[in-house]
C-alpha positions as CSV (number, residue, x, y, z in Angstrom):
1,Q,-17.3,20.3,16.1
2,V,-14.3,19.9,14.5
3,Q,-11.4,23.3,14.3
4,L,-8.5,23.8,12.8
5,M,-6.5,27.0,13.4
6,E,-3.4,27.9,11.7
7,S,-0.6,29.9,13.4
8,G,3.1,30.9,12.7
9,G,2.5,32.6,9.4
10,T,4.7,35.9,8.9
11,S,7.4,37.5,6.6
12,A,10.8,35.8,6.1
13,Q,13.5,36.3,3.8
14,P,14.8,33.3,1.8
15,G,16.7,31.1,3.6
16,E,15.0,31.4,6.7
17,S,13.0,29.1,8.5
18,L,9.0,29.1,10.2
19,R,7.2,26.8,11.6
20,L,3.4,26.6,11.3
21,S,1.3,25.3,13.7
22,C,-2.5,23.7,13.6
23,Q,-4.5,23.5,16.7
24,V,-7.0,20.7,16.1
25,S,-10.0,20.0,18.2
26,G,-13.1,18.1,18.4
27,Y,-11.3,15.6,16.2
28,T,-11.6,12.4,18.0
29,A,-10.7,9.4,15.3
30,N,-8.2,7.5,16.4
31,F,-7.1,6.4,12.3
32,Y,-6.4,10.1,10.0
33,C,-4.7,11.5,8.0
34,M,-3.4,15.6,8.4
35,G,-2.2,17.7,6.0
36,W,-0.9,20.9,5.0
37,F,-1.9,22.4,1.9
38,R,-1.2,26.2,0.4
39,Q,-2.5,28.4,-2.2
40,A,-0.3,31.1,-3.9
41,P,-1.9,34.2,-5.3
42,G,-3.3,33.5,-8.7
43,K,-2.8,29.9,-8.5
44,E,-4.9,26.7,-7.7
45,R,-4.4,25.3,-4.0
46,E,-1.7,22.4,-4.0
47,G,-0.8,19.7,-1.4
48,V,2.6,20.5,0.6
49,A,2.8,17.3,3.2
50,T,0.7,14.8,4.9
51,I,1.0,12.6,8.1
52,D,-0.9,10.0,9.1
53,H,-1.6,8.7,12.6
54,D,1.4,5.8,12.3
55,G,3.3,8.9,11.6
56,D,4.3,8.4,8.2
57,T,4.8,11.4,6.1
58,R,4.9,12.3,2.8
59,Y,6.0,15.3,1.0
60,A,5.4,17.3,-2.5
61,D,8.8,17.3,-4.4
62,S,8.8,20.9,-4.1
63,V,9.6,21.2,-0.2
64,K,11.1,17.2,0.2
65,G,14.0,17.9,2.2
66,R,13.4,21.2,3.3
67,F,10.0,21.2,4.9
68,T,8.9,18.6,7.9
69,V,5.5,17.8,9.1
70,S,5.2,16.1,12.9
71,E,2.4,16.4,15.2
72,D,2.2,16.3,19.0
73,N,-0.9,14.0,19.7
74,A,-1.2,14.8,23.5
75,K,-1.7,18.4,22.5
76,K,-3.2,17.9,19.2
77,I,-1.4,20.2,17.3
78,L,-0.1,19.8,13.8
79,Y,3.3,21.4,12.7
80,L,5.2,22.1,9.6
81,Q,8.7,23.1,10.2
82,M,10.1,24.9,7.0
83,N,13.8,25.7,6.6
84,N,15.4,27.0,3.7
85,L,12.2,29.5,2.7
86,K,12.2,30.2,-0.9
87,P,10.2,33.3,-2.7
88,E,8.1,30.4,-4.4
89,D,7.0,29.2,-0.6
90,T,5.0,32.2,-0.7
91,A,1.6,31.2,-0.2
92,M,-1.4,30.9,2.6
93,Y,-0.9,27.8,4.3
94,Y,-3.8,25.6,5.3
95,C,-4.3,22.7,7.4
96,A,-6.8,19.9,7.0
97,V,-8.0,16.5,8.3
98,G,-9.3,13.6,7.1
99,T,-9.8,9.7,7.2
100,S,-6.4,7.5,7.1
101,G,-7.4,7.0,3.4
102,A,-6.5,10.5,2.5
103,C,-2.9,9.8,3.1
104,I,-2.6,6.9,0.6
105,T,-4.7,9.0,-2.0
106,M,-2.2,11.7,-1.1
107,G,1.0,9.5,-2.2
108,R,-0.8,9.2,-5.4
109,Y,-1.4,13.3,-5.8
110,F,2.2,13.8,-4.7
111,A,3.2,11.0,-7.5
112,G,1.1,13.0,-9.8
113,R,-1.3,10.9,-10.6
114,L,-4.2,12.7,-9.2
115,V,-5.2,16.0,-9.4
116,L,-5.9,18.2,-6.1
117,Q,-9.9,18.2,-7.1
118,D,-9.5,14.6,-6.7
119,V,-8.0,14.4,-2.8
120,A,-9.4,17.4,-1.7
121,P,-12.7,16.1,-0.8
122,K,-11.2,13.5,1.3
123,F,-10.1,16.2,3.8
124,G,-13.8,17.3,5.7
125,N,-12.0,19.6,7.8
126,W,-10.1,22.6,6.7
127,G,-8.5,25.6,8.8
128,Q,-8.7,29.2,7.9
129,G,-5.4,29.4,6.6
130,T,-1.8,31.4,7.9
131,Q,0.2,33.7,5.5
132,V,3.8,33.1,4.6
133,T,5.4,35.4,2.8
134,V,9.4,34.8,1.7
135,S,11.1,38.0,0.0
136,S,13.8,39.9,0.4
């Protein structure tokens, strides 16, 4: 049984940094795509960043240059380093894992060619989320 558990969400002030973690258990595929998504109150869920088994990363324009997605393969932990946080980063953050093709599809999503409803089903397993609140 695949399980994902996010942690690290908390309150922060604009300009500060946070690192989110996602512990993955039970996922044994060698080829995969792992992603971070977020959902703000009253808004639709959106993709934030992805990383595949080759270490290739993709980002939403809104976080490019500020957020970094990485993974510790040995510990099976996915990270999201968030720097220069802004109030608009306030959201529930979710991690998800899917097949390697999901990252290719996310590239088209980040390019604006697809909506989340097209790509979310390619991620078969999701965590429960961790809340990030950015305010002064």
